[in-house]
C-alpha positions in Angstrom: 77.2 114.3 177.1 81.2 114.8 176.9 81.5 111.0 177.4 79.2 110.2 174.4 80.7 112.8 171.9 84.3 111.2 172.0 83.8 107.7 170.6 81.6 109.5 167.8 84.4 112.0 166.9 87.0 108.9 167.0 84.8 107.0 164.7 84.5 109.9 162.3 88.3 110.8 162.2 89.2 107.2 161.6 86.8 106.9 158.6 88.2 110.0 157.3 91.7 108.6 157.6 90.9 105.3 156.1 89.1 107.0 152.9 92.4 109.1 152.5 94.8 106.1 152.5 92.2 104.4 150.2 92.7 107.3 147.5 96.3 107.4 147.9 96.3 103.8 147.3 94.2 103.9 144.1 96.3 106.9 142.6 99.5 104.9 143.2 98.1 101.7 141.7 96.8 103.8 138.6 100.3 105.2 138.0 102.1 101.8 138.6 100.0 100.6 135.4 101.4 103.3 133.2 104.9 104.3 134.9 106.2 106.1 131.7 103.1 108.6 131.8 103.2 111.3 134.7 99.9 112.7 136.1 98.1 114.9 133.7 100.1 114.1 130.8 97.4 113.6 128.7 95.8 117.1 129.4 98.8 119.0 128.8 100.2 116.9 125.6 100.3 118.1 122.0 96.9 116.5 121.4 95.7 119.1 124.1 97.2 122.1 122.5 94.7 125.0 121.4 94.4 125.9 117.7 96.2 128.9 118.0 99.2 127.7 120.1 102.7 128.1 119.5 103.2 124.2 119.1 100.2 124.3 116.6 101.6 127.3 114.6 105.1 125.6 114.4 103.7 122.6 112.4 104.6 122.8 108.6 101.5 122.6 106.4 102.0 119.6 103.7 101.5 120.7 100.1 98.1 120.4 98.8 97.5 118.2 95.5 96.1 120.2 92.5 92.5 118.6 92.5 92.4 115.9 89.8 96.0 115.9 89.5 98.0 112.3 89.6 100.0 111.7 92.8 103.6 110.6 92.2 105.2 107.6 94.1 108.2 108.0 95.8 110.5 107.1 92.4 108.9 109.8 90.5 108.5 112.6 93.0 109.9 116.1 92.2 111.1 118.5 94.5 113.9 121.2 94.8 117.2 119.5 93.4 115.5 116.2 93.2 113.8 113.3 90.9 113.1 110.4 92.5 116.4 108.9 93.7 118.4 111.5 91.6 119.9 114.1 93.5 121.6 117.4 91.8 125.2 117.4 92.5 125.6 113.6 92.9 128.6 112.0 91.3 128.5 110.0 88.3 129.8 106.9 90.4 126.8 107.2 92.8 124.4 107.7 89.6 125.4 104.4 88.4 124.9 102.7 91.7 121.4 104.1 91.9 120.3 103.6 88.3 121.0 100.0 86.5 123.3 100.3 83.6 120.7 98.9 81.5 118.4 101.8 81.7 121.2 104.5 81.0 122.5 105.4 77.6 125.6 107.5 77.3 125.1 110.7 75.1 126.4 114.3 75.0 125.3 117.8 75.3 126.9 121.3 74.3 127.6 124.0 76.7 129.4 127.1 75.6 131.3 125.4 73.0 132.2 122.4 75.2 131.1 118.6 74.7 130.0 117.3 77.8 128.8 114.0 79.1 125.1 113.1 79.6 122.9 110.2 80.0 119.4 109.2 78.7 117.3 107.4 81.6 114.8 105.0 80.8 112.0 104.1 83.2 111.8 100.5 84.5 108.0 100.6 85.1 107.4 102.2 81.6 110.0 101.6 79.1 108.0 103.3 76.4 108.0 106.8 78.3 110.1 109.5 77.2 113.5 109.2 78.4 114.9 111.6 81.3 118.1 113.7 80.1 120.9 113.7 82.7 123.4 116.4 82.1 127.0 116.1 83.8 129.6 118.8 84.6 133.2 118.3 85.5 136.1 116.5 84.0 138.0 113.5 83.7 140.7 114.0 86.2 138.2 115.5 89.0 135.3 113.5 88.0 131.6 114.3 86.7 128.7 115.2 89.0 125.1 115.9 87.8 124.3 119.1 86.7 120.8 119.2 85.2 117.8 116.9 85.0 115.5 117.3 82.0 112.1 115.5 82.5 109.6 114.7 79.8 107.9 111.8 81.5 104.4 112.6 82.8 104.8 110.1 85.9 107.3 112.6 87.5 105.4 115.4 89.4 105.4 117.3 92.5 103.8 116.7 95.7 101.1 119.0 94.4 100.8 116.8 91.4 102.4 119.3 88.8 104.5 117.8 85.9 104.3 117.2 82.2 100.6 117.9 81.0 99.7 120.1 83.9 98.6 123.6 83.0 101.1 126.5 83.5 98.8 128.2 85.8 98.9 125.5 88.2 102.4 125.6 88.3 102.6 129.7 88.6 100.0 129.5 91.5 101.4 126.5 93.6 105.2 126.8 93.1 105.9 130.6 92.1 107.4 132.2 89.1 110.5 134.2 88.9 110.8 135.0 85.2 110.3 133.4 81.8 113.1 133.1 79.1 114.1 131.1 76.1 116.5 128.1 76.9 118.2 125.5 74.5 115.5 123.0 75.7 112.7 125.5 74.6 110.6 128.4 76.3 110.3 127.9 80.1 109.1 129.8 82.8 111.3 129.7 86.0 110.8 129.2 89.5 113.7 130.3 91.4 112.1 129.3 94.8 112.1 125.5 93.9 114.8 125.5 91.2 112.5 124.1 88.5 111.7 125.6 84.9 108.6 124.6 83.2 108.9 124.1 79.3 105.7 125.5 77.6 104.0 124.1 74.6 104.9 126.7 71.8 101.5 126.0 70.1 99.7 128.0 73.2 102.3 130.9 73.3 101.9 134.0 71.4 102.6 134.3 67.7 105.8 136.2 68.4 109.8 135.9 69.2 110.2 133.8 72.5 112.5 136.6 73.7 109.8 139.1 73.4 107.3 137.1 75.5 106.4 138.4 78.9 105.0 136.2 81.8 101.6 137.6 81.6 101.2 136.7 78.0 101.6 133.0 78.7 98.1 131.6 79.0 97.3 129.9 82.4 96.0 126.9 80.3 99.3 126.6 78.4 100.4 122.9 78.6 103.8 122.1 80.5 105.7 119.7 78.1 108.9 119.4 80.2 110.2 120.0 83.6 114.0 121.4 84.3 115.8 121.0 87.5 119.1 122.9 87.9 121.2 124.5 90.4 
């Protein structure tokens, strides 16, 4: 009986050994075809993160466009301190490199009794659109830099689609409201969070002096007639 069991056990052991080696060869071959991917990467990567995981929580959510609002292209996108390729604080020399000379018209503005340089900028895509006004600050010795941007062109909008023509309520809801005040450009609602001010159509305001109007008195349906970017 013992003589007959030895070959059977040996045969079984050899079969198991061969199967184990075959499995190892198969795994080695699979990894060799994709050497840059360690085993189990697909199961533990970002795609496999749970909805409540830390990696998901750290991802910033993109701005949600206002339903029905136009979406701006990169040349007309408004963001804190920026309007397309323009950036608050940029030097006049850089401004002239970014904007073709034929689209700029030199002008001036008044600030606390001083006359300072400014430009009216036309849009190459829509020359008939209202010009964007660029206020500079500085002096001739140290040079000038871009201080404020006044926008009246409806093409310029935030990522949420808010710009000239939008209802004030949409700007308040999406971009916040710090205060309302009367400015040289007109009655404005200021959002300190994004450093933008929204000029409100005076026809939609209460019949009283602008200095006496509170933010609660501005109708949500009041139309935005201009956007001011400031520092």
